[in-house]
C-alpha positions as CSV (number, residue, x, y, z in Angstrom):
1,M,0.0,0.0,0.0
2,S,1.3,3.4,-0.9
3,Y,0.2,6.7,0.5
4,Y,1.2,10.3,0.5
5,V,2.6,12.1,3.6
6,E,2.7,15.9,3.5
7,M,6.3,17.0,4.1
8,I,6.9,20.5,5.6
9,C,10.2,22.3,4.9
10,V,12.1,23.4,8.0
11,S,15.0,25.9,8.3
12,S,17.9,23.7,8.8
13,S,21.2,22.8,7.1
14,F,20.7,19.2,8.2
15,I,17.0,18.5,7.7
16,L,15.1,19.5,4.6
17,A,11.5,18.5,5.6
18,V,9.5,16.6,8.2
19,G,6.1,14.9,8.0
20,Y,3.8,13.0,10.4
21,S,1.2,10.4,9.8
22,G,-0.3,7.7,12.0
23,G,2.2,8.0,14.8
24,T,5.2,7.9,12.4
25,L,7.6,10.7,12.0
26,Y,9.2,11.2,8.6
27,V,12.5,13.2,8.4
28,E,13.9,14.0,4.9
29,M,17.6,15.1,4.9
30,H,19.3,17.4,2.5
31,T,21.1,14.3,1.2
32,G,17.8,12.9,-0.1
33,Q,17.6,10.2,2.5
34,T,14.2,9.9,4.4
35,Y,14.1,8.3,7.8
36,T,11.0,6.9,9.3
37,H,10.5,6.8,13.1
38,P,7.4,4.9,14.2
39,H,5.7,5.5,17.6
40,V,6.9,9.1,17.9
41,P,4.6,11.3,20.0
42,Y,3.1,14.2,18.0
43,Y,4.7,16.8,20.3
44,H,8.1,15.8,18.8
45,F,6.8,16.6,15.3
46,E,5.7,20.0,16.6
47,G,9.0,20.4,18.3
48,L,10.9,19.9,15.1
49,L,8.7,22.4,13.3
50,H,9.2,25.1,15.8
51,A,12.8,24.4,17.0
52,S,15.4,27.2,16.4
53,S,17.7,24.3,15.4
54,P,15.7,21.3,14.0
55,G,18.9,19.3,13.5
56,A,19.8,19.7,17.2
57,Y,16.3,18.9,18.3
58,Y,16.3,15.8,16.1
59,N,19.6,14.6,17.5
60,Q,18.7,15.2,21.1
61,N,15.1,13.9,21.1
62,I,14.5,11.5,18.3
63,R,17.6,10.0,16.7
64,G,18.4,6.6,18.2
65,K,15.3,6.7,20.4
66,Y,12.6,5.8,17.9
67,K,13.3,3.1,15.3
């Protein structure tokens, strides 16, 4: 099954865009790689959108914690 997740661009030199659907966080890097993180609370998606440094927020709160 294929579906579309709306990706929202963020101001970051590390992360290009983020999306959220059904409890899964999608993080697209400037390299073109997209990482999926299931079971991520919605507040982390909002945190990425509003962080002054989305890359730092991602590294501190999501990376390595949700797989």
